[in-house]
C-alpha positions in Angstrom: -15.4 3.9 -22.6 -15.7 3.8 -19.1 -18.8 2.1 -17.6 -20.2 4.6 -15.4 -21.2 2.6 -11.9 -19.8 1.6 -9.0 -17.7 -1.6 -8.6 -17.4 -3.7 -5.3 -14.0 -4.7 -4.7 -12.7 -6.8 -2.4 -8.9 -6.9 -1.5 -7.8 -10.2 -0.1 -5.9 -10.0 2.3 -6.1 -6.1 2.9 -3.7 -5.6 5.3 -0.4 -6.5 3.6 1.9 -4.1 2.0 0.5 -5.1 -1.3 -3.3 -4.9 0.1 -2.4 -1.6 1.2 -1.2 -0.2 -2.1 -4.1 -1.3 -3.8 -6.1 0.5 -0.7 -4.1 3.5 -1.7 -4.8 3.7 -5.1 -8.2 2.7 -5.2 -9.6 4.9 -1.8 -10.5 7.7 -3.6 -11.8 6.6 -7.0 -15.6 7.3 -7.8 -15.9 4.2 -9.1 -14.8 2.1 -6.5 -16.5 0.5 -3.3 -14.0 -0.8 -1.4 -13.6 -4.0 0.7 -11.3 -6.3 2.4 -11.0 -10.0 4.0 -8.2 -11.7 5.8 -7.7 -14.6 8.0 -8.4 -13.7 11.7 -4.4 -12.4 12.6 -3.4 -8.9 13.9 -2.8 -6.8 10.6 -3.1 -3.3 9.3 -6.7 -3.8 7.4 -9.1 -2.8 10.4 -7.4 0.3 10.3 -7.9 1.7 7.4 -11.2 -0.5 5.7 -15.1 0.7 6.8 -15.4 -3.0 6.1 -13.3 -5.8 6.9 -14.4 -9.6 7.0 -12.6 -12.3 8.6 -12.4 -15.6 6.5 -10.7 -18.9 7.1 -6.8 -19.4 6.3 -6.3 -20.4 2.6 -5.1 -23.7 4.3 -8.2 -24.2 6.6 -11.0 -26.3 5.4 -14.1 -24.3 4.5 -12.5 -21.4 3.2 -13.6 -21.1 -0.5 -17.6 -21.3 1.1 -16.9 -19.1 3.8 -15.0 -16.5 1.3 -17.9 -17.2 -1.2 -20.5 -16.2 1.6 -19.1 -12.5 2.1 -18.6 -12.3 -1.8 -22.3 -12.9 -2.5 -23.3 -10.8 0.7 -21.7 -8.0 -0.7 -22.3 -8.4 -4.0 -18.4 -8.2 -5.0 -17.7 -7.4 -8.7 -14.0 -7.9 -8.2 -11.3 -9.8 -5.7 -7.9 -8.5 -5.6 -5.5 -11.3 -4.3 -2.5 -9.6 -2.2 -0.4 -11.8 -1.5 1.7 -14.9 -3.7 0.0 -17.8 -2.0 -4.0 -16.2 -2.2 -3.5 -15.6 -5.9 -2.5 -19.0 -6.7 -5.3 -20.1 -4.3 -7.6 -18.1 -6.0 -6.4 -18.7 -9.5 -7.0 -22.6 -9.0 -10.6 -22.4 -7.7 -11.7 -19.6 -9.9 -14.8 -21.5 -11.4 -15.7 -21.9 -7.5 -15.9 -17.9 -7.0 -18.5 -15.8 -7.6 -16.3 -12.8 -8.3 -14.0 -11.9 -10.9 -10.2 -12.1 -10.1 -7.9 -9.9 -10.6 -4.9 -11.8 -11.8 -3.6 -13.7 -14.8 -4.5 -17.1 -16.0 -3.4 -20.2 -13.4 -1.0 -21.5 -15.8 1.1 -17.8 -15.6 0.5 -18.0 -11.7 1.9 -21.6 -11.4 4.9 -20.7 -13.6 5.6 -17.2 -11.8 5.3 -18.8 -8.1 8.2 -21.2 -8.8 11.6 -19.7 -9.5 13.0 -22.7 -10.8 10.2 -22.8 -13.6 10.8 -19.4 -14.0 14.5 -19.5 -14.7 14.0 -22.7 -17.0 11.2 -20.7 -19.1 13.5 -17.8 -19.7 16.7 -19.4 -19.6 18.2 -18.5 -23.1 15.8 -15.1 -23.4 16.6 -13.0 -20.8 19.8 -13.4 -18.3 19.0 -15.7 -15.3 21.3 -16.6 -12.3 22.9 -19.8 -12.5 21.5 -22.3 -10.3 23.4 -25.8 -9.0 21.2 -28.8 -8.4 23.9 -30.5 -6.1 26.4 -28.7 -3.7 29.2 -30.5 -5.7 28.4 -28.6 -9.0 29.0 -25.5 -6.9 32.8 -24.0 -8.0 32.7 -21.1 -5.9 31.2 -19.5 -2.6 29.3 -17.7 -1.6 26.0 -18.6 -2.8 22.7 -17.3 -2.2 20.1 -20.3 -1.1 16.0 -19.2 -1.2 13.0 -21.0 -1.2 11.6 -21.9 -4.6 8.1 -20.3 -3.9 9.0 -17.8 -1.4 8.3 -14.3 -0.9 9.9 -11.2 -0.4 13.5 -12.4 1.6 11.5 -14.9 4.1 13.7 -17.8 4.6 16.7 -16.5 1.7 20.4 -16.7 2.8 23.9 -15.8 1.6 26.0 -18.9 2.4 29.7 -18.9 2.4 30.2 -22.6 4.1 29.5 -25.8 2.3 29.0 -27.5 5.5 26.5 -24.9 6.2 24.9 -25.3 3.1 24.6 -28.8 3.6 22.8 -28.4 6.7 20.3 -26.3 5.6 19.7 -28.3 2.5 18.9 -31.3 4.5 16.1 -29.4 6.6 14.5 -28.3 3.5 14.3 -29.7 0.3 12.5 -26.8 -1.7 15.4 -24.5 -1.7 17.2 -22.9 -5.0 20.6 -22.6 -5.0 21.9 -19.9 -7.0 24.8 -17.7 -7.7 25.4 -14.7 -5.5 24.7 -11.4 -7.1 26.4 -8.4 -5.3 25.2 -5.8 -7.5 22.4 -3.2 -7.6 18.7 -4.8 -7.1 15.8 -3.2 -9.4 11.9 -4.0 -9.7 10.2 -3.1 -13.2 6.5 -2.3 -12.7 4.4 -3.2 -15.7 1.0 -3.0 -17.0 -0.2 -5.0 -20.2 -3.3 -4.9 -21.7 -4.3 -8.2 -23.5 -5.1 -6.7 -26.9 -2.6 -4.1 -27.0 0.4 -5.6 -25.2 2.6 -3.9 -22.9 1.5 -0.1 -22.2 4.1 0.5 -19.4 7.3 -0.4 -18.2 8.9 1.6 -15.3 11.8 0.5 -13.5 13.3 2.0 -10.5 16.1 0.7 -8.1 15.6 -0.9 -4.8 18.0 1.4 -2.8 16.9 0.4 1.1 14.9 -2.7 1.4 13.3 -4.3 4.7 11.7 -7.8 4.7 12.2 -7.8 0.6 10.1 -4.5 0.6 11.6 -1.9 -1.4 11.6 1.4 1.4 13.6 3.8 -0.3 13.5 3.7 -4.2 13.5 5.9 -7.4 13.1 5.6 -11.1 15.8 4.9 -13.4 17.4 6.6 -15.9 16.7 6.4 -19.8 19.6 4.0 -20.7 18.3 1.8 -17.9 14.8 2.2 -19.0 15.5 1.1 -22.4 17.4 -2.5 -21.0 14.3 -3.3 -18.9 11.4 -2.3 -21.5 13.1 -5.3 -23.6 13.2 -7.4 -20.8 9.6 -6.5 -20.4 8.3 -6.8 -23.8 9.8 -10.6 -23.7 8.3 -11.4 -20.6 4.9 -10.0 -21.5 5.5 -11.9 -25.1 6.3 -15.3 -23.3 3.6 -15.3 -20.7 0.0 -14.5 -20.8 0.2 -11.9 -18.2 -2.6 -9.4 -18.0 -3.1 -6.0 -15.9 -0.4 -5.1 -13.3 2.6 -7.0 -12.8 6.3 -6.3 -12.3 10.0 -8.4 -12.0 13.1 -8.0 -10.1 16.4 -7.6 -11.4 20.1 -7.8 -9.9 23.3 -7.1 -11.2 25.9 -9.8 -11.3 29.9 -9.3 -10.7 30.1 -8.6 -14.9 27.2 -5.6 -14.6 24.7 -8.0 -16.4 21.0 -7.6 -15.1 19.9 -11.2 -13.9 16.5 -11.9 -13.4 15.2 -13.0 -10.0 11.5 -13.2 -10.4 8.1 -12.4 -12.2 4.8 -11.8 -10.2 1.7 -11.2 -11.8 0.1 -8.9 -9.2 0.5 -5.3 -7.8 3.9 -4.7 -5.7 3.9 -2.9 -2.4 5.9 -0.1 -4.0 4.3 0.7 -7.3 3.3 4.1 -5.6 6.6 5.2 -7.1 5.1 4.5 -10.5 1.4 5.5 -9.4 2.2 8.7 -8.7 2.9 9.6 -12.1 -0.4 8.8 -13.3 -0.2 5.1 -13.7 -3.0 3.9 -11.1 -2.2 0.1 -11.8 -5.0 -1.4 -9.7 -7.8 0.8 -11.2 -6.1 0.2 -14.9 -6.1 -3.8 -14.2 -10.3 -3.6 -13.5 -10.4 -1.7 -16.7 -8.4 -4.3 -18.7 -10.6 -6.9 -17.1 -13.4 -5.0 -18.4 -12.3 -5.0 -21.9 -12.3 -1.0 -22.4 -10.1 0.4 -24.6 -7.0 1.8 -22.5 -4.4 4.3 -23.1 -1.5 5.7 -20.2 -0.5 9.3 -19.7 3.0 9.6 -17.9 3.6 13.0 -16.3 7.2 14.2 -16.8 8.8 15.2 -13.7 11.1 13.6 -11.0 10.2 12.0 -7.8 11.7 9.6 -5.0 10.0 7.7 -2.7 10.8 6.7 1.0 8.7 4.6 3.1 8.4 4.3 6.8 5.9 3.0 9.5 2.9 5.3 10.2 1.0 5.5 13.1 -3.1 4.8 12.8 -5.4 4.2 15.6 -8.7 3.0 17.0 -10.2 4.9 19.7 -13.4 5.1 21.9 -13.9 8.9 21.8 -17.3 9.9 20.7 -17.8 13.9 20.0 -19.9 16.1 18.1 -18.6 19.1 19.2 -14.6 20.5 18.6 -13.3 23.2 20.4 -10.1 24.8 18.9 -7.8 27.2 19.7 -6.4 29.6 17.0 -2.8 31.0 17.7 -0.1 28.3 17.9 -2.7 25.8 17.3 -4.5 26.1 14.2 -2.1 28.6 13.1 1.6 27.6 14.1 4.5 29.1 12.8 2.7 31.7 10.4 1.2 28.5 8.6 -2.0 26.8 8.6 -1.4 23.5 10.5 -2.3 21.1 8.1 -3.1 18.0 10.0 -5.4 19.9 12.2 -7.1 21.2 9.4 -7.5 17.8 7.9 -9.1 16.7 11.1 -11.5 19.7 11.1 -12.8 18.8 7.8 -13.1 15.3 8.8 -15.1 16.8 11.6 -17.2 18.5 9.0 -17.6 15.2 7.3 -18.8 13.7 10.5 -21.8 16.5 11.3 -19.7 18.1 14.0 -19.9 21.3 15.4 -16.6 23.5 15.1 -16.0 26.2 17.8 -13.2 28.4 17.7 -12.0 29.5 21.0 -9.3 32.0 21.2 -7.7 34.8 23.0 -6.3 36.2 20.0 -5.1 40.0 19.8 -5.2 39.8 16.0 -8.2 41.0 13.9 -10.0 37.9 13.3 -11.6 38.8 10.2 -8.2 39.8 9.1 -6.9 36.4 10.1 -9.7 34.3 8.4 -9.4 36.3 5.1 -5.4 35.8 5.2 -5.9 31.8 5.8 -9.2 31.2 4.1 -10.9 30.0 7.0 -14.1 32.1 6.6 -17.3 29.7 7.3 -15.2 27.0 8.5 -16.7 27.4 12.3 -19.9 27.2 13.6 -19.0 29.3 16.5 -16.3 31.9 17.6 -15.6 32.5 21.1 -13.3 35.4 21.3 -12.0 35.8 24.9 -10.0 38.3 26.9 -6.5 37.4 28.3 -7.3 36.8 31.8 -10.5 34.5 30.9 -10.7 30.7 31.7 -11.7 28.8 28.4 -13.0 26.0 30.6 -15.7 28.4 31.8 -16.9 28.7 28.2 -17.0 25.1 27.2 -20.2 23.1 26.9 -18.7 19.5 27.8 -21.2 17.2 26.3 -19.7 15.2 23.4 -17.2 17.7 23.0 -13.1 17.5 23.1 -11.0 20.6 23.1 -7.7 21.3 20.9 -5.2 23.8 22.5 -1.6 24.4 22.5 -1.8 25.4 26.6 -1.1 22.9 29.0 -2.6 25.3 31.8 -5.7 25.6 29.6 -6.0 21.9 28.7 -5.3 21.2 32.4 -8.1 23.4 33.2 -10.8 22.2 30.7 -9.6 18.5 31.9 -10.3 19.2 35.7 -13.4 21.0 35.4 -15.3 18.7 32.3 -13.3 15.5 32.4 -13.5 15.8 28.6 -10.4 14.7 26.0 -8.3 17.7 25.7 -5.4 17.3 23.0 -2.2 19.5 22.0 -1.0 19.3 18.3 1.1 16.4 18.7 -1.8 14.1 19.6 -4.3 15.1 16.7 -3.3 12.0 14.7 -5.1 10.0 17.0 -8.3 11.6 16.0 -7.6 11.3 11.9 -10.0 8.7 10.4 -8.0 6.8 7.7 -11.0 4.2 7.0 -12.4 4.1 3.3 
């Protein structure tokens, strides 16, 4: 049975793609209070977390003491590592940290952090890339060179020239040299319960990637699922790996799937399987608590494509929202969903909503058609020749209208912020 209380959860760091996926999964869970921490570098966390804290980098002296101060102050129950090096840093210092770390045992974190150790462990159990210890062992180019403990595609190279490889290895001895795999690449999202074993395995093709992050991805067919499930069972059996985790595969020239890496954490594009009903971060907390789990997967098709999103901080203070109806709230004979989202956000913030319109349509019929009854605190129904600026109280007010002339008139008379529909995104508050 799920325990009916709020868990205080810190995502560390909150601004990575991993951290943002955990935020997306947990931000509307009634069981969770969310917090974020990161080092003092530019990142996205302050734009989506109500509570974001600065801690020293994990390579700096005193980082554990600074982190613990925040954990104790906030009474954090669980800390979610959201970066590969931080997984290992937390696991290595778990006895000094007064919160439960959502991860696998240290031995698993150490092994999976090294591709070389991972390949050695699973050679003979799962197909792994052929690797070379010396340049002289290479019988054909190109080869692929990557850091043994890297993340994403950082500092990874396809090398076709032995001389270039010599120069590269001269400057860095931590590289692993492997055969070049030229086939499709896949991520397999998994969830393992320490008592029940592997409960979920969902493979997805990495159609387009950017900096090692899957931007365009879709689930695999049944045939590939059976292959990936067999791989997942082997990994889950051989490693003490609990909660959310994933592994990556790539096809070689002979169409054999080779293991690229295993990671004992949430992946940035686990959203592809989250939307089928697998909330990996929440399930990982429940797994840590020893709750008896079962998983239900919805049966429909989906395809994810990711891109940059705009989020803002601003200094606009408002308590009154004046908004137009035609071509603003109702646009192309549809509700403007971005604007209605903002209006309900304003309701949550105890703002007054004032509809100011020159519509020629019956307002009651319009409200009934679009289910807007009761939304507005005041309705100002003006004549065609009226200026909306004459009916606005400028104190702590903003004005939203598609008409430039109306916005200019309001701005010139009252010097308050005015917005057309393309500007509404500035006002959306994403923080949880």
